[in-house]
C-alpha positions, 0 to 999 in steps of 0.5 A: 339337885344331885339327881338332876346334875347326875341326869344332865351328865349322864345326857351329855355323855350319851349325846357324845357317845351317839356322835361318833360311830365305830367300826367293829368288823370287816368281812369278805364275801368268800374266804377264798377267791381266784385271781382276777375274781371280785371280792366284795368286802363289807365294813360293819359297825355303828353309826354315824360314820362318814368314811371308811379306809380300806387297805386290801393288803396288795398295795391298794388302800382307799378311802371311801366317803360313806352315809354309814355302816355297813358298807360294801366295796368290791376288789380283784387281786392280780397275784395269788397269796394270802392277804390281810384286809384292815378296815378303819373308821375315819373322820367322825368314826373310829375303830378297826377291823382286820380279816384275810382272804386266800387268793388262788390261781396260776401267777399272771402271765408276764407281759409280752416282750416288745418286738425286736427293733427293726434294723438291717444287719448285713447285705450280700451280692451274688454273684460278686463281682457281677456280670454285665446284662446278668441279674445281681441278687442284693440279699438284705438280712435283719429283723423286723419290717423295713421299708428300704430304698436301694440305689444301685449306683447306675441312677436306678433305685428301687423301693422295697417294704416287708419282713426282713430278710428281703431280696432285690435283683438288678442287671448292669449295662456297663462293666465298672464298679458301682456304689450300692446304698441300702438305706432304711426308712426310720424307725428301721435302722442299719444303712449299708454302702458297698462297692460292686464290681461289675465285669464284662461278659466273659473273655476278660483275661490278663495275658502279660505284664511288662515293666519299663524301664528294666532293669530299674534304678532305685528311687525312680519310677517304673511303669508296670503294664498289665496286658490283656483283654476286656476289664479285669479285677485283679491283685497287683503285688509289687513284690516289695511288701505293697500291693493293691486291688484294681478293676480297669480296662486292659491294658492298665498302666501303673507307676511305682518307685522302688527304694532299695536295690534287689530283685523284686517278683511283680505279679498281677493275679485275676480275680472274679470273672477275669482269668489268667495272671502274669509275673515278672521278675525286675532287677533294681540297681 
């Protein structure tokens, strides 16, 4: 009877041992591989074994459902270094095994930098001021490729598209100041609005400056008349710390009030294509 009981216990223990497999080894197909080269990893042991977990040491760890050991899986490494590979039995399988692999080769190239955002950074006019019936060049600076609408301010506009910088030209028929708008189409950015003075063809000149009344009285307005030929852009200095930039057909009349007695040097100085200038001393009492 004792023999029979011992035999039954041995059979039960043997059946229990046969119901679980064990991972006993893990081996790479090579001790050293190059970056991005396939490495075959083989897990060995006893069966039954329905799952094996492999940690490749580079942040990748996968549990594979298998039908038995040995089993082979493949993996590639993106960076050089020495990596520990650990295999474990899962489910009806236990045990653990470790090996190492040396990965050689240069580190991967960094990802390419994203292209800079397309944007207009500035615009410039040549000549400035412009001249009637002569082309004005508009230089559009920036980076990237842009589709752009240029409104010249005289009712005309032009569509341009290409890599910045870009250049457009336009001729104006009438002497005056125009509002030029350079507007990019999304995703390009950087809208610019600039005023452009266009003068008559040659001969525009400031010749004389008159003031009425003269002498003037404190707190009472005077009329300053800038006389000359054509349409002029000029700087008008009232002599009391005030002044302004003007673009007008000549003669041009301006009202101004002096609030303190004294002698004031009034000046009109031509700029751009206009020529000449004039000055006058005004006594205010």
